[in-house]
C-alpha positions in Angstrom: 0.0 0.0 0.0 1.3 3.5 -0.8 2.3 5.7 2.1 1.1 9.3 1.8 3.4 12.2 2.4 1.9 14.2 5.3 2.5 17.5 3.6 0.8 17.0 0.2 -0.6 13.5 0.1 2.0 12.4 -2.5 3.4 8.9 -2.4 6.9 8.6 -0.9 9.9 7.2 -2.9 10.2 4.3 -0.4 6.6 3.3 -1.1 6.9 3.6 -4.9 10.2 1.7 -5.2 9.8 -2.0 -6.2 9.6 -4.2 -3.2 11.8 -6.8 -4.9 14.6 -4.2 -5.1 14.7 -3.4 -1.4 17.3 -6.1 -0.6 19.6 -5.1 -3.5 22.6 -3.0 -2.7 24.8 -1.0 -5.1 27.8 -2.8 -6.5 30.7 -1.2 -4.8 34.5 -1.9 -5.2 37.0 0.3 -3.4 39.0 2.5 -5.8 41.6 5.2 -5.5 45.3 5.4 -5.9 47.4 2.4 -5.2 50.9 1.6 -6.5 50.0 -1.9 -7.7 46.3 -2.6 -8.3 45.6 -6.4 -8.7 42.0 -6.2 -7.7 39.9 -6.2 -10.9 41.3 -8.8 -13.3 42.0 -6.3 -16.1 45.0 -6.4 -18.5 47.9 -5.0 -16.5 50.0 -4.6 -19.6 47.8 -1.9 -20.9 45.5 -1.5 -23.9 46.2 -2.6 -27.5 48.2 0.1 -29.4 45.8 0.2 -32.3 42.9 0.9 -30.0 44.8 3.8 -28.4 45.6 5.3 -31.8 42.0 5.1 -32.8 40.9 6.9 -29.7 43.5 9.6 -30.2 42.2 10.2 -33.8 38.5 10.6 -32.8 36.5 13.0 -34.9 33.8 15.4 -33.6 31.1 13.4 -35.4 31.9 10.4 -33.3 31.0 12.4 -30.2 28.0 14.4 -31.5 26.2 11.8 -33.5 24.5 8.6 -32.3 26.4 5.4 -33.1 24.9 2.7 -35.4 22.1 1.1 -33.4 23.3 -2.5 -33.3 27.1 -2.2 -34.2 27.1 -4.4 -37.4 30.8 -3.6 -38.2 31.9 -4.6 -34.7 29.7 -7.7 -34.8 31.4 -8.6 -38.1 34.9 -8.2 -36.6 33.9 -10.3 -33.5 32.3 -13.0 -35.7 35.6 -13.2 -37.6 37.5 -13.4 -34.4 35.5 -16.3 -32.9 34.7 -18.0 -36.2 30.9 -17.7 -36.5 28.5 -15.9 -38.8 27.6 -12.2 -38.0 24.0 -13.1 -37.2 25.3 -15.2 -34.2 26.8 -12.1 -32.4 25.1 -9.7 -30.0 27.3 -6.8 -28.8 26.7 -5.0 -25.5 28.0 -2.5 -23.0 30.2 -5.1 -21.4 29.2 -8.8 -21.2 27.0 -7.7 -18.2 24.7 -6.0 -20.7 24.3 -9.1 -22.8 23.7 -11.3 -19.7 21.1 -8.9 -18.3 19.4 -8.8 -21.7 19.3 -12.5 -22.1 17.8 -13.0 -18.7 15.1 -10.4 -19.6 14.5 -12.0 -23.0 14.1 -15.6 -21.9 12.4 -15.7 -18.5 9.3 -14.3 -17.0 9.1 -12.7 -13.6 8.8 -15.4 -10.9 10.8 -18.0 -12.7 14.0 -19.5 -11.5 17.6 -18.8 -12.5 20.0 -21.4 -11.2 23.8 -20.7 -10.8 26.7 -22.4 -9.0 28.1 -20.8 -5.8 30.5 -19.2 -5.6 30.3 -17.6 -9.0 29.9 -14.1 -10.6 28.3 -12.0 -7.9 26.2 -9.9 -10.3 24.1 -12.8 -11.6 21.7 -13.0 -8.6 21.4 -9.2 -8.9 20.5 -9.4 -12.6 18.0 -12.2 -11.7 16.3 -10.1 -9.0 16.2 -6.9 -11.1 14.4 -8.9 -13.8 12.0 -10.4 -11.3 13.5 -13.9 -11.2 14.3 -16.0 -8.2 18.0 -16.9 -8.1 18.8 -20.4 -6.7 22.5 -21.0 -5.9 23.9 -24.5 -5.9 27.3 -25.0 -4.1 30.2 -26.2 -6.3 31.4 -29.7 -5.4 34.6 -30.3 -3.4 36.5 -30.5 -6.7 34.9 -27.1 -7.7 32.8 -28.7 -10.4 29.1 -27.8 -11.0 26.7 -30.1 -9.3 24.8 -31.2 -12.4 22.0 -33.2 -10.8 21.2 -30.5 -8.2 21.2 -27.8 -10.8 18.9 -29.7 -13.1 16.5 -30.6 -10.3 15.7 -26.9 -9.9 14.0 -27.0 -13.3 15.3 -23.5 -13.9 14.2 -21.4 -16.8 17.9 -20.2 -17.0 21.0 -22.1 -15.9 24.1 -19.9 -15.6 27.6 -21.4 -15.8 30.9 -19.5 -15.6 34.0 -21.2 -17.1 36.7 -20.2 -16.2 34.8 -19.4 -13.0 35.0 -16.1 -11.2 36.1 -16.0 -8.4 37.7 -19.5 -8.2 39.5 -19.4 -11.5 38.7 -23.0 -12.3 37.4 -24.3 -15.7 34.5 -26.7 -15.7 35.0 -30.1 -17.3 33.5 -30.3 -20.8 31.3 -33.3 -19.8 29.7 -31.2 -17.0 28.7 -28.4 -19.4 27.5 -30.9 -22.1 25.3 -32.8 -19.6 23.6 -29.5 -18.5 23.1 -28.4 -22.1 21.6 -31.8 -23.0 19.1 -31.9 -20.1 18.3 -28.3 -19.1 14.7 -27.3 -19.4 15.5 -23.7 -20.5 18.3 -21.4 -21.6 21.9 -22.3 -20.7 24.2 -19.3 -20.4 28.0 -20.0 -20.4 30.0 -17.0 -19.3 33.5 -17.1 -20.8 34.9 -13.8 -19.9 38.2 -15.4 -19.1 38.4 -18.0 -21.8 41.4 -16.6 -23.6 43.5 -17.5 -20.5 42.5 -21.2 -20.4 39.7 -23.8 -20.5 37.6 -25.2 -23.2 35.7 -23.0 -25.7 32.0 -23.8 -25.8 31.1 -21.9 -29.0 30.4 -25.3 -30.7 27.5 -25.9 -28.3 25.5 -22.9 -29.6 24.9 -25.0 -32.7 23.7 -28.1 -30.7 20.1 -27.4 -31.4 19.6 -26.5 -27.7 19.2 -22.9 -26.4 22.7 -21.9 -25.5 24.3 -18.5 -25.2 28.1 -18.0 -24.7 29.1 -14.6 -23.4 32.5 -13.0 -23.7 34.2 -9.6 -23.2 37.0 -7.4 -24.4 37.6 -6.1 -20.9 40.1 -8.8 -19.9 42.5 -10.2 -22.6 42.0 -7.1 -24.9 42.5 -4.6 -22.1 39.4 -2.4 -22.9 37.6 -2.6 -19.6 37.1 1.1 -19.4 35.3 1.1 -22.8 32.8 -1.7 -21.8 32.6 -3.9 -24.9 31.1 -7.4 -24.5 29.3 -9.8 -26.7 27.2 -12.9 -26.8 27.4 -15.9 -29.3 24.3 -18.0 -30.0 22.0 -19.2 -32.8 20.6 -16.5 -35.0 17.2 -17.0 -33.5 18.5 -16.7 -30.0 20.6 -13.6 -30.8 17.6 -11.9 -32.3 15.7 -12.2 -29.0 18.7 -10.9 -27.0 19.0 -7.9 -29.2 15.3 -7.1 -28.8 15.7 -7.1 -25.1 19.0 -5.1 -25.2 17.8 -2.2 -27.3 19.8 0.2 -29.6 22.9 2.3 -29.0 24.4 0.3 -26.1 28.0 0.4 -27.4 29.2 3.9 -27.7 31.0 5.0 -30.9 34.4 5.5 -29.4 34.3 2.0 -27.8 33.2 0.5 -31.1 36.1 2.2 -33.0 38.7 1.1 -30.5 37.4 -2.5 -30.3 37.4 -2.9 -34.1 40.9 -1.5 -34.3 42.1 -4.0 -31.7 40.4 -6.9 -33.4 41.8 -5.9 -36.8 45.4 -5.0 -35.8 46.4 -6.2 -32.4 45.5 -9.9 -32.1 49.3 -10.8 -32.0 49.8 -8.2 -29.2 47.0 -9.8 -27.2 48.4 -13.3 -27.9 51.8 -12.4 -26.6 50.5 -11.1 -23.4 48.3 -14.1 -22.9 51.4 -16.2 -22.9 52.9 -14.0 -20.2 49.8 -14.3 -18.1 49.9 -18.1 -18.2 53.6 -18.2 -17.4 53.3 -15.7 -14.5 50.2 -17.4 -13.1 52.1 -20.7 -12.7 55.1 -18.9 -11.3 53.0 -16.9 -8.9 51.3 -20.0 -7.5 54.6 -21.9 -7.3 56.3 -19.0 -5.4 53.4 -18.9 -2.9 53.5 -22.7 -2.5 57.2 -22.5 -1.7 56.4 -20.1 1.1 53.6 -22.3 2.5 50.7 -20.4 1.0 48.2 -22.5 -0.9 46.1 -21.2 -3.9 43.5 -22.6 -6.1 44.3 -23.9 -9.6 43.3 -21.3 -12.2 42.6 -21.1 -15.9 41.9 -17.3 -15.7 44.0 -14.2 -15.4 43.8 -14.3 -11.6 44.4 -16.6 -8.7 42.2 -17.2 -5.6 44.2 -17.5 -2.4 42.3 -18.8 0.7 43.3 -16.9 3.8 42.3 -16.7 7.4 41.0 -13.1 7.5 40.7 -11.6 4.1 39.7 -8.1 5.3 42.8 -7.8 7.6 45.2 -9.2 5.0 43.9 -7.0 2.3 44.4 -4.0 4.6 48.0 -5.0 5.2 48.6 -5.5 1.5 47.1 -2.1 0.8 49.4 -0.5 3.3 52.2 -2.1 1.4 50.9 -0.5 -1.8 49.1 -3.6 -3.3 45.4 -3.8 -3.7 43.6 -7.2 -4.1 40.0 -8.2 -3.9 38.9 -9.4 -0.5 36.1 -12.1 -0.7 34.8 -13.1 2.7 32.9 -16.3 3.4 33.0 -18.0 0.0 30.9 -21.1 0.1 33.1 -24.2 0.4 36.2 -22.0 0.7 35.9 -19.4 3.4 37.7 -16.1 3.3 40.0 -15.6 0.3 41.7 -12.9 -1.7 41.6 -12.7 -5.5 44.8 -11.6 -7.2 45.0 -10.5 -10.8 48.1 -11.6 -12.8 50.3 -9.0 -14.3 54.0 -8.4 -15.2 56.3 -10.4 -13.0 57.7 -7.4 -11.1 54.2 -6.7 -9.8 53.7 -10.4 -8.9 57.0 -10.7 -7.0 56.1 -7.6 -4.9 52.7 -9.2 -4.2 54.3 -12.5 -3.2 56.7 -10.7 -0.8 53.9 -8.5 0.7 51.5 -11.5 1.1 54.2 -13.5 2.9 54.7 -10.6 5.3 50.9 -10.0 5.7 50.2 -13.6 6.6 
């Protein structure tokens, strides 16, 4: 029931706001100056040179005019990159935009979205903002998805993340295939970190089942500030996602930079992917030699279980290193997530972490 304002009888904001939103809090990550920021899984080698040149050469019309509504040129470049036809690509303002649009396109309010736990923290939020009920199923002891438990939810949408954020692990192919074969609704496979390891699941979008693979240019391509993501699916599925997404979601500058990176800097990206993989293994080995265990990772970050993540992250911050503190992860407990960058950064992180623990 609406609550009247005593002064003029108008409804209050609190009364008008959707009841299902009242338990949702704003996404918030501490920012600010820090000598070495390893907290957000971005490309710590920088942005592709061709993308920076394109941004430097921006023309006034790119600022004053609307971009093309559904980014056909960018979709064409992405289709070439992943090896599909252009009608199988939906671009978005980050892969978050594609995920949110897919949830809206394929589920009615009140239906269930099932996801593993721990996994990408925004998925339950996207579910709630679209009127769905999120149901989280704990990962197994081996950090695999619990296929039977997920299927038993009879969810309209099943969300998987491989490599998974925040654990870093890649799901076994058979796990993903079993869910795709038996799910009652849409299966979304979030592959934001796939360039760093794990199987590609693009082949499953042609399985005859409703499957959407989402990816991003924020991680391997170093364009996080420009927010360019995309989804890969059957042409029929992509058409529904684009209807839910709406026009003009990728700004003109982001589109120009992303096309330039895809057209000119794939070798630049590939070289840094090799460094990430080498430094990831070396970082874990250095920690292990000092008695600090970490989880196996196929992403550009490593999850390190710790006794008190808040206290340890504060100590690291005082040492000039920022990491992501993740308290109370299901099946893990407190942990810190550390992005992988050039080795000088990682060596300083190892030394500071040893001192902090």
